[in-house]
PDB file of N, CA, C and O in Angstrom, chain B, residues numbered from 101:
ATOM      1  N   MET B 101       0.661  -1.187  -0.175  1.00  0.00           N
ATOM      2  CA  MET B 101      -0.190  -0.066   0.064  1.00  0.00           C
ATOM      3  C   MET B 101       0.894   1.371  -0.384  1.00  0.00           C
ATOM      4  O   MET B 101       0.755   2.270  -1.213  1.00  0.00           O
ATOM      5  N   LEU B 102       1.906   1.069   0.543  1.00  0.00           N
ATOM      6  CA  LEU B 102       2.845   2.574   0.826  1.00  0.00           C
ATOM      7  C   LEU B 102       3.705   2.665  -0.366  1.00  0.00           C
ATOM      8  O   LEU B 102       4.304   3.737  -0.456  1.00  0.00           O
ATOM      9  N   ASP B 103       3.890   1.911  -1.189  1.00  0.00           N
ATOM     10  CA  ASP B 103       4.369   1.882  -2.372  1.00  0.00           C
ATOM     11  C   ASP B 103       3.437   2.400  -3.336  1.00  0.00           C
ATOM     12  O   ASP B 103       3.868   2.605  -4.470  1.00  0.00           O
ATOM     13  N   ALA B 104       2.183   2.658  -3.068  1.00  0.00           N
ATOM     14  CA  ALA B 104       1.739   3.057  -3.988  1.00  0.00           C
ATOM     15  C   ALA B 104       1.650   4.526  -4.147  1.00  0.00           C
ATOM     16  O   ALA B 104       1.364   5.169  -5.157  1.00  0.00           O
ATOM     17  N   HIS B 105       1.966   4.955  -2.890  1.00  0.00           N
ATOM     18  CA  HIS B 105       2.053   6.206  -2.447  1.00  0.00           C
ATOM     19  C   HIS B 105       3.547   6.838  -2.645  1.00  0.00           C
ATOM     20  O   HIS B 105       3.557   8.058  -2.483  1.00  0.00           O
ATOM     21  N   GLN B 106       4.809   6.254  -2.963  1.00  0.00           N
ATOM     22  CA  GLN B 106       6.011   6.893  -2.761  1.00  0.00           C
ATOM     23  C   GLN B 106       6.006   8.148  -3.834  1.00  0.00           C
ATOM     24  O   GLN B 106       6.662   9.021  -3.266  1.00  0.00           O
ATOM     25  N   ASN B 107       5.675   8.536  -4.823  1.00  0.00           N
ATOM     26  CA  ASN B 107       5.929   9.846  -5.217  1.00  0.00           C
ATOM     27  C   ASN B 107       5.257  10.977  -5.030  1.00  0.00           C
ATOM     28  O   ASN B 107       5.357  12.064  -5.600  1.00  0.00           O
ATOM     29  N   GLU B 108       4.369  10.508  -3.936  1.00  0.00           N
ATOM     30  CA  GLU B 108       3.405  11.836  -3.517  1.00  0.00           C
ATOM     31  C   GLU B 108       4.046  12.724  -2.516  1.00  0.00           C
ATOM     32  O   GLU B 108       4.410  12.071  -1.538  1.00  0.00           O
ATOM     33  N   LYS B 109       4.309  13.998  -2.425  1.00  0.00           N
ATOM     34  CA  LYS B 109       4.646  14.620  -1.366  1.00  0.00           C
ATOM     35  C   LYS B 109       3.759  15.127  -0.412  1.00  0.00           C
ATOM     36  O   LYS B 109       2.764  15.812  -0.648  1.00  0.00           O
ATOM     37  N   PRO B 110       4.191  14.738   0.732  1.00  0.00           N
ATOM     38  CA  PRO B 110       2.884  16.175   1.846  1.00  0.00           C
ATOM     39  C   PRO B 110       2.966  17.605   1.219  1.00  0.00           C
ATOM     40  O   PRO B 110       3.733  18.336   0.592  1.00  0.00           O
ATOM     41  N   ALA B 111       1.522  17.559   1.849  1.00  0.00           N
ATOM     42  CA  ALA B 111       0.829  18.928   1.375  1.00  0.00           C
ATOM     43  C   ALA B 111       1.316  19.898   2.756  1.00  0.00           C
ATOM     44  O   ALA B 111       1.747  21.048   2.664  1.00  0.00           O
ATOM     45  N   ALA B 112       1.169  19.285   3.774  1.00  0.00           N
ATOM     46  CA  ALA B 112       1.964  19.805   5.223  1.00  0.00           C
ATOM     47  C   ALA B 112       2.605  18.868   5.875  1.00  0.00           C
ATOM     48  O   ALA B 112       2.719  17.690   5.539  1.00  0.00           O
ATOM     49  N   PHE B 113       3.261  19.681   7.337  1.00  0.00           N
ATOM     50  CA  PHE B 113       3.622  18.966   8.478  1.00  0.00           C
ATOM     51  C   PHE B 113       2.962  19.515   9.528  1.00  0.00           C
ATOM     52  O   PHE B 113       2.682  20.708   9.641  1.00  0.00           O
ATOM     53  N   ILE B 114       2.711  18.636  10.307  1.00  0.00           N
ATOM     54  CA  ILE B 114       2.408  19.043  11.985  1.00  0.00           C
ATOM     55  C   ILE B 114       3.443  18.902  12.867  1.00  0.00           C
ATOM     56  O   ILE B 114       3.842  17.738  12.916  1.00  0.00           O
ATOM     57  N   ALA B 115       4.049  19.703  13.617  1.00  0.00           N
ATOM     58  CA  ALA B 115       4.793  19.615  14.492  1.00  0.00           C
ATOM     59  C   ALA B 115       3.685  18.846  15.869  1.00  0.00           C
ATOM     60  O   ALA B 115       2.762  19.656  15.952  1.00  0.00           O
ATOM     61  N   LEU B 116       3.435  17.781  16.835  1.00  0.00           N
ATOM     62  CA  LEU B 116       2.851  17.465  17.398  1.00  0.00           C
ATOM     63  C   LEU B 116       3.933  17.175  18.483  1.00  0.00           C
ATOM     64  O   LEU B 116       5.104  16.847  18.289  1.00  0.00           O
ATOM     65  N   GLY B 117       3.235  17.381  19.766  1.00  0.00           N
ATOM     66  CA  GLY B 117       4.523  17.281  20.886  1.00  0.00           C
ATOM     67  C   GLY B 117       3.638  18.329  22.187  1.00  0.00           C
ATOM     68  O   GLY B 117       2.664  19.064  22.023  1.00  0.00           O
ATOM     69  N   CYS B 118       4.413  18.040  23.441  1.00  0.00           N
ATOM     70  CA  CYS B 118       4.243  18.633  24.598  1.00  0.00           C
ATOM     71  C   CYS B 118       5.720  18.520  25.605  1.00  0.00           C
ATOM     72  O   CYS B 118       6.387  17.529  25.902  1.00  0.00           O
ATOM     73  N   VAL B 119       5.865  19.761  25.916  1.00  0.00           N
ATOM     74  CA  VAL B 119       6.762  20.075  27.001  1.00  0.00           C
ATOM     75  C   VAL B 119       6.198  20.414  28.663  1.00  0.00           C
ATOM     76  O   VAL B 119       5.572  21.404  29.044  1.00  0.00           O
ATOM     77  N   LEU B 120       6.611  19.357  29.375  1.00  0.00           N
ATOM     78  CA  LEU B 120       6.178  19.764  30.385  1.00  0.00           C
ATOM     79  C   LEU B 120       7.252  20.852  31.092  1.00  0.00           C
ATOM     80  O   LEU B 120       8.477  20.839  30.969  1.00  0.00           O
ATOM     81  N   ARG B 121       6.389  21.848  31.911  1.00  0.00           N
ATOM     82  CA  ARG B 121       7.990  22.271  32.882  1.00  0.00           C
ATOM     83  C   ARG B 121       8.212  21.865  34.144  1.00  0.00           C
ATOM     84  O   ARG B 121       7.284  21.992  34.942  1.00  0.00           O
ATOM     85  N   GLY B 122       9.467  21.301  34.590  1.00  0.00           N
ATOM     86  CA  GLY B 122      10.015  20.853  35.584  1.00  0.00           C
ATOM     87  C   GLY B 122      10.234  22.036  36.256  1.00  0.00           C
ATOM     88  O   GLY B 122       9.748  23.152  36.073  1.00  0.00           O
ATOM     89  N   ASP B 123      11.623  21.338  37.650  1.00  0.00           N
ATOM     90  CA  ASP B 123      12.474  22.243  37.914  1.00  0.00           C
ATOM     91  C   ASP B 123      13.263  22.921  37.874  1.00  0.00           C
ATOM     92  O   ASP B 123      13.875  23.414  38.821  1.00  0.00           O
ATOM     93  N   THR B 124      13.438  23.117  36.540  1.00  0.00           N
ATOM     94  CA  THR B 124      15.002  23.801  36.118  1.00  0.00           C
ATOM     95  C   THR B 124      14.501  24.665  34.788  1.00  0.00           C
ATOM     96  O   THR B 124      13.417  24.581  34.210  1.00  0.00           O
ATOM     97  N   PRO B 125      15.694  25.568  34.473  1.00  0.00           N
ATOM     98  CA  PRO B 125      15.303  26.659  33.249  1.00  0.00           C
ATOM     99  C   PRO B 125      15.411  25.673  32.188  1.00  0.00           C
ATOM    100  O   PRO B 125      15.776  26.352  31.228  1.00  0.00           O
ATOM    101  N   HIS B 126      15.291  24.270  31.733  1.00  0.00           N
ATOM    102  CA  HIS B 126      15.124  23.446  30.654  1.00  0.00           C
ATOM    103  C   HIS B 126      14.140  23.883  29.638  1.00  0.00           C
ATOM    104  O   HIS B 126      14.293  24.026  28.425  1.00  0.00           O
ATOM    105  N   PHE B 127      12.822  24.113  30.582  1.00  0.00           N
ATOM    106  CA  PHE B 127      11.065  24.033  29.970  1.00  0.00           C
ATOM    107  C   PHE B 127      11.316  25.771  28.715  1.00  0.00           C
ATOM    108  O   PHE B 127      10.655  26.072  27.721  1.00  0.00           O
ATOM    109  N   ASP B 128      12.263  26.372  29.230  1.00  0.00           N
ATOM    110  CA  ASP B 128      12.560  27.603  28.654  1.00  0.00           C
ATOM    111  C   ASP B 128      13.285  28.125  27.427  1.00  0.00           C
ATOM    112  O   ASP B 128      13.289  29.144  26.737  1.00  0.00           O
ATOM    113  N   TYR B 129      14.121  26.518  27.497  1.00  0.00           N
ATOM    114  CA  TYR B 129      15.430  26.697  26.318  1.00  0.00           C
ATOM    115  C   TYR B 129      14.732  25.610  25.206  1.00  0.00           C
ATOM    116  O   TYR B 129      14.826  25.713  23.983  1.00  0.00           O
ATOM    117  N   VAL B 130      13.944  24.444  26.015  1.00  0.00           N
ATOM    118  CA  VAL B 130      13.327  23.581  25.005  1.00  0.00           C
ATOM    119  C   VAL B 130      11.966  24.016  23.945  1.00  0.00           C
ATOM    120  O   VAL B 130      11.613  23.431  22.922  1.00  0.00           O
ATOM    121  N   CYS B 131      11.367  25.239  24.582  1.00  0.00           N
ATOM    122  CA  CYS B 131      10.077  25.518  23.945  1.00  0.00           C
ATOM    123  C   CYS B 131      10.794  26.929  23.262  1.00  0.00           C
ATOM    124  O   CYS B 131      10.012  27.593  22.580  1.00  0.00           O
ATOM    125  N   LYS B 132      11.986  27.375  23.358  1.00  0.00           N
ATOM    126  CA  LYS B 132      12.401  28.256  22.227  1.00  0.00           C
ATOM    127  C   LYS B 132      12.907  27.695  21.403  1.00  0.00           C
ATOM    128  O   LYS B 132      12.877  28.156  20.262  1.00  0.00           O
ATOM    129  N   ALA B 133      13.394  26.791  21.615  1.00  0.00           N
ATOM    130  CA  ALA B 133      14.041  25.720  20.369  1.00  0.00           C
ATOM    131  C   ALA B 133      13.096  24.928  19.419  1.00  0.00           C
ATOM    132  O   ALA B 133      13.256  24.752  18.211  1.00  0.00           O
ATOM    133  N   VAL B 134      12.152  24.517  20.152  1.00  0.00           N
ATOM    134  CA  VAL B 134      11.129  24.432  19.546  1.00  0.00           C
ATOM    135  C   VAL B 134      10.280  25.075  18.298  1.00  0.00           C
ATOM    136  O   VAL B 134       9.959  24.510  17.252  1.00  0.00           O
ATOM    137  N   THR B 135      10.017  26.390  18.705  1.00  0.00           N
ATOM    138  CA  THR B 135       9.604  27.382  18.163  1.00  0.00           C
ATOM    139  C   THR B 135      10.393  27.844  16.894  1.00  0.00           C
ATOM    140  O   THR B 135      10.053  28.026  15.725  1.00  0.00           O
ATOM    141  N   ASP B 136      11.451  27.954  17.499  1.00  0.00           N
ATOM    142  CA  ASP B 136      12.478  28.438  16.340  1.00  0.00           C
ATOM    143  C   ASP B 136      12.887  27.591  15.005  1.00  0.00           C
ATOM    144  O   ASP B 136      13.161  27.969  13.866  1.00  0.00           O
ATOM    145  N   GLY B 137      12.791  25.763  15.845  1.00  0.00           N
ATOM    146  CA  GLY B 137      12.634  25.453  15.031  1.00  0.00           C
ATOM    147  C   GLY B 137      11.572  25.076  13.690  1.00  0.00           C
ATOM    148  O   GLY B 137      11.918  25.084  12.508  1.00  0.00           O
ATOM    149  N   VAL B 138      10.337  24.781  14.162  1.00  0.00           N
ATOM    150  CA  VAL B 138       9.234  24.848  13.245  1.00  0.00           C
ATOM    151  C   VAL B 138       9.210  26.139  12.521  1.00  0.00           C
ATOM    152  O   VAL B 138       8.967  26.039  11.319  1.00  0.00           O
ATOM    153  N   MET B 139       9.486  27.789  13.167  1.00  0.00           N
ATOM    154  CA  MET B 139       9.774  28.620  11.978  1.00  0.00           C
ATOM    155  C   MET B 139      10.839  27.974  10.668  1.00  0.00           C
ATOM    156  O   MET B 139      10.629  27.922   9.457  1.00  0.00           O
ATOM    157  N   GLN B 140      11.884  27.584  11.377  1.00  0.00           N
ATOM    158  CA  GLN B 140      12.876  27.556  10.333  1.00  0.00           C
ATOM    159  C   GLN B 140      12.666  26.439   9.202  1.00  0.00           C
ATOM    160  O   GLN B 140      13.392  26.360   8.211  1.00  0.00           O
ATOM    161  N   LEU B 141      11.468  25.490   9.496  1.00  0.00           N
ATOM    162  CA  LEU B 141      10.775  24.716   8.503  1.00  0.00           C
ATOM    163  C   LEU B 141       9.789  25.237   7.752  1.00  0.00           C
ATOM    164  O   LEU B 141       9.662  24.748   6.630  1.00  0.00           O
ATOM    165  N   ASN B 142       9.021  26.144   8.087  1.00  0.00           N
ATOM    166  CA  ASN B 142       7.847  27.236   7.562  1.00  0.00           C
ATOM    167  C   ASN B 142       9.125  28.132   6.400  1.00  0.00           C
ATOM    168  O   ASN B 142       8.782  28.537   5.289  1.00  0.00           O
ATOM    169  N   LEU B 143      10.299  28.268   6.848  1.00  0.00           N
ATOM    170  CA  LEU B 143      11.150  29.134   5.986  1.00  0.00           C
ATOM    171  C   LEU B 143      11.784  28.407   4.852  1.00  0.00           C
ATOM    172  O   LEU B 143      11.880  28.823   3.698  1.00  0.00           O
ATOM    173  N   ALA B 144      12.289  27.037   5.419  1.00  0.00           N
ATOM    174  CA  ALA B 144      13.136  26.038   4.424  1.00  0.00           C
ATOM    175  C   ALA B 144      12.057  25.172   3.714  1.00  0.00           C
ATOM    176  O   ALA B 144      12.561  24.902   2.624  1.00  0.00           O
ATOM    177  N   LEU B 145      10.950  24.658   3.775  1.00  0.00           N
ATOM    178  CA  LEU B 145      10.378  23.688   3.283  1.00  0.00           C
ATOM    179  C   LEU B 145       9.361  24.424   2.207  1.00  0.00           C
ATOM    180  O   LEU B 145       9.313  25.624   2.475  1.00  0.00           O
ATOM    181  N   PRO B 146       8.552  24.087   1.099  1.00  0.00           N
ATOM    182  CA  PRO B 146       7.897  24.391   0.051  1.00  0.00           C
ATOM    183  C   PRO B 146       6.072  24.451   1.043  1.00  0.00           C
ATOM    184  O   PRO B 146       5.034  25.071   0.811  1.00  0.00           O
ATOM    185  N   VAL B 147       6.371  23.734   1.841  1.00  0.00           N
ATOM    186  CA  VAL B 147       4.745  23.734   2.572  1.00  0.00           C
ATOM    187  C   VAL B 147       4.593  23.851   4.091  1.00  0.00           C
ATOM    188  O   VAL B 147       5.425  23.805   4.998  1.00  0.00           O
ATOM    189  N   PRO B 148       3.501  23.988   4.082  1.00  0.00           N
ATOM    190  CA  PRO B 148       3.954  24.655   5.952  1.00  0.00           C
ATOM    191  C   PRO B 148       3.894  23.803   6.654  1.00  0.00           C
ATOM    192  O   PRO B 148       3.263  22.772   6.423  1.00  0.00           O
ATOM    193  N   THR B 149       4.507  24.029   7.625  1.00  0.00           N
ATOM    194  CA  THR B 149       4.521  23.153   9.052  1.00  0.00           C
ATOM    195  C   THR B 149       3.749  23.715  10.221  1.00  0.00           C
ATOM    196  O   THR B 149       4.259  24.689  10.776  1.00  0.00           O
ATOM    197  N   ILE B 150       2.212  23.104  10.842  1.00  0.00           N
ATOM    198  CA  ILE B 150       2.128  23.577  11.486  1.00  0.00           C
ATOM    199  C   ILE B 150       2.654  23.469  12.997  1.00  0.00           C
ATOM    200  O   ILE B 150       3.371  22.543  13.376  1.00  0.00           O
ATOM    201  N   PHE B 151       2.230  24.492  13.800  1.00  0.00           N
ATOM    202  CA  PHE B 151       2.856  24.656  15.362  1.00  0.00           C
ATOM    203  C   PHE B 151       1.846  23.842  16.123  1.00  0.00           C
ATOM    204  O   PHE B 151       0.856  24.547  16.320  1.00  0.00           O
ATOM    205  N   GLY B 152       1.670  22.356  16.746  1.00  0.00           N
ATOM    206  CA  GLY B 152       0.885  21.877  17.436  1.00  0.00           C
ATOM    207  C   GLY B 152       1.469  21.456  18.984  1.00  0.00           C
ATOM    208  O   GLY B 152       1.188  20.347  19.438  1.00  0.00           O
ATOM    209  N   VAL B 153       2.011  22.085  19.492  1.00  0.00           N
ATOM    210  CA  VAL B 153       3.153  21.454  20.473  1.00  0.00           C
ATOM    211  C   VAL B 153       2.461  22.041  21.446  1.00  0.00           C
ATOM    212  O   VAL B 153       2.242  23.217  21.156  1.00  0.00           O
ATOM    213  N   LEU B 154       1.755  21.536  23.104  1.00  0.00           N
ATOM    214  CA  LEU B 154       1.841  21.778  23.893  1.00  0.00           C
ATOM    215  C   LEU B 154       2.895  22.358  24.751  1.00  0.00           C
ATOM    216  O   LEU B 154       4.022  21.890  24.915  1.00  0.00           O
ATOM    217  N   THR B 155       2.238  23.791  25.459  1.00  0.00           N
ATOM    218  CA  THR B 155       3.803  23.934  26.696  1.00  0.00           C
ATOM    219  C   THR B 155       2.938  23.731  27.839  1.00  0.00           C
ATOM    220  O   THR B 155       1.817  24.212  27.669  1.00  0.00           O
ATOM    221  N   ILE B 156       3.106  23.222  28.832  1.00  0.00           N
ATOM    222  CA  ILE B 156       2.117  22.963  29.784  1.00  0.00           C
ATOM    223  C   ILE B 156       2.670  22.644  31.670  1.00  0.00           C
ATOM    224  O   ILE B 156       3.139  21.564  32.030  1.00  0.00           O
ATOM    225  N   ASP B 157       2.585  23.126  32.048  1.00  0.00           N
ATOM    226  CA  ASP B 157       2.529  22.897  33.381  1.00  0.00           C
ATOM    227  C   ASP B 157       2.171  21.798  34.711  1.00  0.00           C
ATOM    228  O   ASP B 157       2.451  21.906  35.905  1.00  0.00           O
ATOM    229  N   ASN B 158       1.503  20.806  34.029  1.00  0.00           N
ATOM    230  CA  ASN B 158       0.804  19.695  34.549  1.00  0.00           C
ATOM    231  C   ASN B 158      -0.148  19.310  34.087  1.00  0.00           C
ATOM    232  O   ASN B 158      -0.758  20.133  33.405  1.00  0.00           O
ATOM    233  N   GLN B 159      -0.741  17.927  34.213  1.00  0.00           N
ATOM    234  CA  GLN B 159      -1.099  17.039  33.623  1.00  0.00           C
ATOM    235  C   GLN B 159      -3.027  17.319  32.850  1.00  0.00           C
ATOM    236  O   GLN B 159      -3.730  17.020  31.885  1.00  0.00           O
ATOM    237  N   GLN B 160      -3.040  18.140  34.240  1.00  0.00           N
ATOM    238  CA  GLN B 160      -4.399  18.773  34.012  1.00  0.00           C
ATOM    239  C   GLN B 160      -4.523  19.904  33.299  1.00  0.00           C
ATOM    240  O   GLN B 160      -5.589  20.492  33.479  1.00  0.00           O
ATOM    241  N   GLN B 161      -3.851  20.339  32.629  1.00  0.00           N
ATOM    242  CA  GLN B 161      -3.306  21.471  31.612  1.00  0.00           C
ATOM    243  C   GLN B 161      -3.335  20.629  30.148  1.00  0.00           C
ATOM    244  O   GLN B 161      -3.832  21.081  29.116  1.00  0.00           O
ATOM    245  N   ALA B 162      -2.830  19.591  30.253  1.00  0.00           N
ATOM    246  CA  ALA B 162      -2.592  18.603  28.857  1.00  0.00           C
ATOM    247  C   ALA B 162      -3.957  18.354  28.832  1.00  0.00           C
ATOM    248  O   ALA B 162      -4.594  18.827  27.892  1.00  0.00           O
ATOM    249  N   ASP B 163      -4.690  17.524  29.914  1.00  0.00           N
ATOM    250  CA  ASP B 163      -5.793  16.980  29.413  1.00  0.00           C
ATOM    251  C   ASP B 163      -7.066  17.817  29.020  1.00  0.00           C
ATOM    252  O   ASP B 163      -8.058  17.344  28.466  1.00  0.00           O
ATOM    253  N   GLU B 164      -6.819  19.676  29.538  1.00  0.00           N
ATOM    254  CA  GLU B 164      -7.642  20.662  29.648  1.00  0.00           C
ATOM    255  C   GLU B 164      -7.487  20.636  27.507  1.00  0.00           C
ATOM    256  O   GLU B 164      -8.542  20.785  26.890  1.00  0.00           O
ATOM    257  N   ARG B 165      -6.500  20.493  26.901  1.00  0.00           N
ATOM    258  CA  ARG B 165      -5.837  20.704  25.957  1.00  0.00           C
ATOM    259  C   ARG B 165      -5.940  19.847  24.589  1.00  0.00           C
ATOM    260  O   ARG B 165      -5.660  20.072  23.411  1.00  0.00           O
ATOM    261  N   THR B 166      -6.421  18.863  25.240  1.00  0.00           N
ATOM    262  CA  THR B 166      -6.208  17.258  24.321  1.00  0.00           C
ATOM    263  C   THR B 166      -7.940  16.664  24.466  1.00  0.00           C
ATOM    264  O   THR B 166      -8.164  15.470  24.661  1.00  0.00           O
ATOM    265  N   GLY B 167      -8.792  17.448  24.369  1.00  0.00           N
ATOM    266  CA  GLY B 167      -9.991  17.462  24.373  1.00  0.00           C
ATOM    267  C   GLY B 167     -11.057  17.922  25.816  1.00  0.00           C
ATOM    268  O   GLY B 167     -12.200  17.606  26.146  1.00  0.00           O
ATOM    269  N   GLY B 168     -10.278  18.577  26.252  1.00  0.00           N
ATOM    270  CA  GLY B 168     -11.007  19.159  27.615  1.00  0.00           C
ATOM    271  C   GLY B 168     -11.671  20.809  27.255  1.00  0.00           C
ATOM    272  O   GLY B 168     -12.021  21.185  26.137  1.00  0.00           O
ATOM    273  N   LYS B 169     -11.722  21.630  28.539  1.00  0.00           N
ATOM    274  CA  LYS B 169     -12.397  22.822  28.243  1.00  0.00           C
ATOM    275  C   LYS B 169     -11.510  23.577  27.547  1.00  0.00           C
ATOM    276  O   LYS B 169     -11.625  24.772  27.275  1.00  0.00           O
ATOM    277  N   HIS B 170     -10.575  22.803  27.253  1.00  0.00           N
ATOM    278  CA  HIS B 170      -9.778  24.415  25.815  1.00  0.00           C
ATOM    279  C   HIS B 170      -9.832  23.464  24.413  1.00  0.00           C
ATOM    280  O   HIS B 170      -9.324  24.118  23.503  1.00  0.00           O
ATOM    281  N   GLY B 171     -10.200  22.381  24.031  1.00  0.00           N
ATOM    282  CA  GLY B 171     -10.870  21.714  22.812  1.00  0.00           C
ATOM    283  C   GLY B 171      -9.462  20.890  22.872  1.00  0.00           C
ATOM    284  O   GLY B 171      -8.784  20.588  23.854  1.00  0.00           O
ATOM    285  N   HIS B 172      -9.259  20.631  21.497  1.00  0.00           N
ATOM    286  CA  HIS B 172      -8.490  19.744  21.329  1.00  0.00           C
ATOM    287  C   HIS B 172      -7.507  20.741  20.176  1.00  0.00           C
ATOM    288  O   HIS B 172      -7.831  21.307  19.132  1.00  0.00           O
ATOM    289  N   LYS B 173      -6.151  20.640  20.932  1.00  0.00           N
ATOM    290  CA  LYS B 173      -4.589  21.218  20.196  1.00  0.00           C
ATOM    291  C   LYS B 173      -4.447  20.675  18.714  1.00  0.00           C
ATOM    292  O   LYS B 173      -4.140  21.302  17.700  1.00  0.00           O
ATOM    293  N   GLY B 174      -4.771  19.270  18.879  1.00  0.00           N
ATOM    294  CA  GLY B 174      -4.164  18.141  18.110  1.00  0.00           C
ATOM    295  C   GLY B 174      -5.169  18.532  16.799  1.00  0.00           C
ATOM    296  O   GLY B 174      -4.639  18.984  15.784  1.00  0.00           O
ATOM    297  N   GLU B 175      -6.316  18.383  16.846  1.00  0.00           N
ATOM    298  CA  GLU B 175      -7.392  18.833  16.009  1.00  0.00           C
ATOM    299  C   GLU B 175      -7.008  19.981  15.222  1.00  0.00           C
ATOM    300  O   GLU B 175      -6.600  20.085  14.066  1.00  0.00           O
ATOM    301  N   GLU B 176      -7.291  21.002  16.341  1.00  0.00           N
ATOM    302  CA  GLU B 176      -7.143  22.387  15.989  1.00  0.00           C
ATOM    303  C   GLU B 176      -5.884  22.327  15.024  1.00  0.00           C
ATOM    304  O   GLU B 176      -6.110  23.013  14.027  1.00  0.00           O
ATOM    305  N   ALA B 177      -4.656  21.741  14.994  1.00  0.00           N
ATOM    306  CA  ALA B 177      -3.529  21.684  14.406  1.00  0.00           C
ATOM    307  C   ALA B 177      -4.156  20.948  12.746  1.00  0.00           C
ATOM    308  O   ALA B 177      -4.249  21.558  11.681  1.00  0.00           O
ATOM    309  N   ALA B 178      -4.381  20.008  12.921  1.00  0.00           N
ATOM    310  CA  ALA B 178      -5.068  19.150  11.748  1.00  0.00           C
ATOM    311  C   ALA B 178      -5.804  20.227  10.950  1.00  0.00           C
ATOM    312  O   ALA B 178      -5.375  20.287   9.798  1.00  0.00           O
ATOM    313  N   VAL B 179      -6.980  21.271  11.271  1.00  0.00           N
ATOM    314  CA  VAL B 179      -7.773  21.650  10.635  1.00  0.00           C
ATOM    315  C   VAL B 179      -6.613  22.866   9.822  1.00  0.00           C
ATOM    316  O   VAL B 179      -6.414  23.014   8.616  1.00  0.00           O
ATOM    317  N   THR B 180      -6.013  23.585  10.956  1.00  0.00           N
ATOM    318  CA  THR B 180      -5.025  24.701  10.664  1.00  0.00           C
ATOM    319  C   THR B 180      -4.296  24.245   9.211  1.00  0.00           C
ATOM    320  O   THR B 180      -4.221  24.946   8.202  1.00  0.00           O
ATOM    321  N   ALA B 181      -3.766  22.834   9.391  1.00  0.00           N
ATOM    322  CA  ALA B 181      -2.965  22.229   8.146  1.00  0.00           C
ATOM    323  C   ALA B 181      -3.823  22.406   6.801  1.00  0.00           C
ATOM    324  O   ALA B 181      -3.586  22.936   5.716  1.00  0.00           O
ATOM    325  N   LEU B 182      -5.089  21.630   7.432  1.00  0.00           N
ATOM    326  CA  LEU B 182      -6.062  21.645   5.691  1.00  0.00           C
ATOM    327  C   LEU B 182      -6.671  23.111   5.374  1.00  0.00           C
ATOM    328  O   LEU B 182      -7.098  23.460   4.274  1.00  0.00           O
ATOM    329  N   LYS B 183      -6.632  23.869   6.496  1.00  0.00           N
ATOM    330  CA  LYS B 183      -6.958  25.793   5.690  1.00  0.00           C
ATOM    331  C   LYS B 183      -5.839  25.827   4.801  1.00  0.00           C
ATOM    332  O   LYS B 183      -6.042  25.604   3.607  1.00  0.00           O
ATOM    333  N   MET B 184      -4.373  26.142   5.329  1.00  0.00           N
ATOM    334  CA  MET B 184      -2.847  26.301   4.725  1.00  0.00           C
ATOM    335  C   MET B 184      -3.023  25.581   3.467  1.00  0.00           C
ATOM    336  O   MET B 184      -2.943  26.298   2.469  1.00  0.00           O
ATOM    337  N   VAL B 185      -3.275  24.157   3.239  1.00  0.00           N
ATOM    338  CA  VAL B 185      -3.335  23.675   1.948  1.00  0.00           C
ATOM    339  C   VAL B 185      -4.281  24.127   0.947  1.00  0.00           C
ATOM    340  O   VAL B 185      -3.961  24.280  -0.232  1.00  0.00           O
ATOM    341  N   SER B 186      -5.372  24.327   1.376  1.00  0.00           N
ATOM    342  CA  SER B 186      -6.594  25.154   0.453  1.00  0.00           C
ATOM    343  C   SER B 186      -6.291  26.405  -0.079  1.00  0.00           C
ATOM    344  O   SER B 186      -6.645  26.818  -1.183  1.00  0.00           O
ATOM    345  N   ILE B 187      -5.366  27.213   1.068  1.00  0.00           N
ATOM    346  CA  ILE B 187      -4.922  28.344   0.799  1.00  0.00           C
ATOM    347  C   ILE B 187      -4.115  28.644  -0.440  1.00  0.00           C
ATOM    348  O   ILE B 187      -4.325  29.531  -1.267  1.00  0.00           O
ATOM    349  N   ALA B 188      -3.168  27.758  -0.418  1.00  0.00           N
ATOM    350  CA  ALA B 188      -2.081  27.323  -1.289  1.00  0.00           C
ATOM    351  C   ALA B 188      -2.492  26.824  -2.323  1.00  0.00           C
ATOM    352  O   ALA B 188      -1.977  27.431  -3.261  1.00  0.00           O
ATOM    353  N   SER B 189      -3.075  26.124  -2.629  1.00  0.00           N
ATOM    354  CA  SER B 189      -3.620  25.239  -3.835  1.00  0.00           C
ATOM    355  C   SER B 189      -4.548  26.085  -4.588  1.00  0.00           C
ATOM    356  O   SER B 189      -4.665  25.956  -5.807  1.00  0.00           O
ATOM    357  N   ASN B 190      -5.357  27.133  -3.765  1.00  0.00           N
ATOM    358  CA  ASN B 190      -6.244  28.364  -4.756  1.00  0.00           C
ATOM    359  C   ASN B 190      -5.459  29.581  -4.353  1.00  0.00           C
ATOM    360  O   ASN B 190      -5.747  30.117  -3.284  1.00  0.00           O
ATOM    361  N   PRO B 191      -4.444  30.098  -5.140  1.00  0.00           N
ATOM    362  CA  PRO B 191      -3.798  31.491  -4.899  1.00  0.00           C
ATOM    363  C   PRO B 191      -4.948  32.641  -5.488  1.00  0.00           C
ATOM    364  O   PRO B 191      -4.703  33.846  -5.426  1.00  0.00           O
TER     365      PRO B 191
END
């Protein structure tokens, strides 16, 4: 099945992940590096890269952002990717 799609290129990428704040300043460094990395991908690639990385302090915040009271951020990233692909294909 995969062989049938070998020549197809992705229309977008979605960077999904979660950075959990700990007791050290690593959280800030990692968040900045991830943000900068996604920005660089958007500048370098011919297709959009959507930022879908949660930056949280605890499990409750993760739950609230993955189907809880703040919606589902992964789903929102996918919708954003579809919108960006649609915009790119209809200039």
